[in-house]
Each structure stands twice: as C-alpha cells, then as structure tokens.
C-alpha angles and dihedrals in degrees: 000000000000112000093224091067109090129195095279092046091049091053089053090049091051090049092052090051092048133070101244125109094295096046096045091043090054090050092052094048094047095046095045098042095077120162119328116219120208122191115322099010096301095160126203118191096226095163094048093048091049090051090055090046089051090052091052096044095043091048091239113154111242090233088068090065092046101269098132125130113262121230090242125017091195094053091045092050092046094050091045093052093047093048094046098046094041093047093050093051090046092050093046098045103036119005102046094042088053088053090052096247123165107262088224120068096224094188091066101027089114088073093066106118090345099143097171090059096042098093092049091046092051090050090051090054091052091047090052091052091054100037102041095043092048090053105035100035108021104032099029094047090053092049096044090043089061089052102039102028130228105282120118095261091049092050091051089051091050092052091049096046095044091047092051091051091045089053095048095054089060094059097084095063104022106029126212095333090054091051092049094048095043092048093053092045089048090055091053096044092041092053091050091049092047089053097047106026088214123110101204099081094052091042091055091042092051092051091047091049092053095042090052089051089050091050091052090050096043094050094040092243098130097097094043093052093042090054097038092103106013110047 
C-alpha cells in the first residue's frame, strides 16, 4: 500500500472499491460519463479517464482492469485490427440487414465526403476505442467480477450485463439499430476480454471497427456493403 495514503485516504479507497454509496456513485458517474465532444467532434474520453482515476484512487492495480503488457504488441495489434475490420464488415453486410436496419447510419451521415471533419472524426474513433473499452470491459469487468465472482457462469453473466449496458448507452445517438449493433459487438469484445484478461486486443479491435465504419460512411460505401449479400 503506498505510504502517501493515510488512514482517511485508505477509507476512501476502500469505499471506492466497495458497493456502498461511494462505490456505486463512482460506477454510475464512470459508466454514464462517456466521451465528451467539444466543438467540431473534438472528443475527450471522460469515462475512460475517470476509470483510470478510480483505479489510482482506489489503489486498484491497472492489471486488474486489463492494463497488462501483452506478450507481443505486434501480434496484439494485428489480431485487434483483423477482428475489428472483419466484425464491422460482417455486421454491415449480414447481421444488421437481417435485423432490418437502415443501410445508412443517419446519425453520422454528415461525415460522408466531409474532408474538413475527417481528422476530428478519426480522433473520435480512436478515443472511443480507448474510453469505451476501458470502461465497459476493463473497469466494468473488475467491478462485476467482485460482485459475481470468477466462475464460468459468473463470467458469462458479466459479459451479458456489460454488453447490455454497452448497447444501451448507444441509444441516445443511434437509436435501436445502434443498441442492437453495440450489444452484439459488446458480446464479441466481452468474450475476447474474458478469455484474455488483457484490454489491448479489444481496444485495437474497437478502434479498427469504428475507423472501418467511418471509412464506409466517408466514401459512401454503406449501402453497397449492406446490400452486398442481401439485395
């Protein structure tokens, strides 16, 4: 335990790790904070930064929220990119059409051919990969793990609950289709995280997923991909 934490600070740390008023309040704030957008899509990962601040202030090792060094950064990045790009194309061409989703993501249609906003949009995608994975996989898995335990049934429950919450936070800007897509993506990323315990693969996959989505929107390829299999 760090020497600079006194008795009062240790009580606060214990409260943040617990599930009393302080601990549950911290969970609500972190989960609901999301990514703040300033001006023309200048995104700040408020939720992710708060999750890291929670880990520091609660004296929780970063490895417990998935921040442990991978055996190979290159392999981790490669797997993440392949999973993210492949999952986005699968969702766009097969899964979402079967669910009856609009082939055009109307919430972000304004980015089609919008070159001036492209750098900010790309930054926002990277921010989402960091922030949302830190919150919904790293932080939330640690918190729910303390509640549910670590057995197989508990881990399945954690994947389901975290995926449902991940889906719900996408309703405000993307509607039902956004909830459906995010929930399914959450199940995939949650399963990967549950299997590895490391956040980097899903973080890279999330960023790749969102950047692929941005590319489809920017180059007006959404409809073509959505109808590539189901005319």
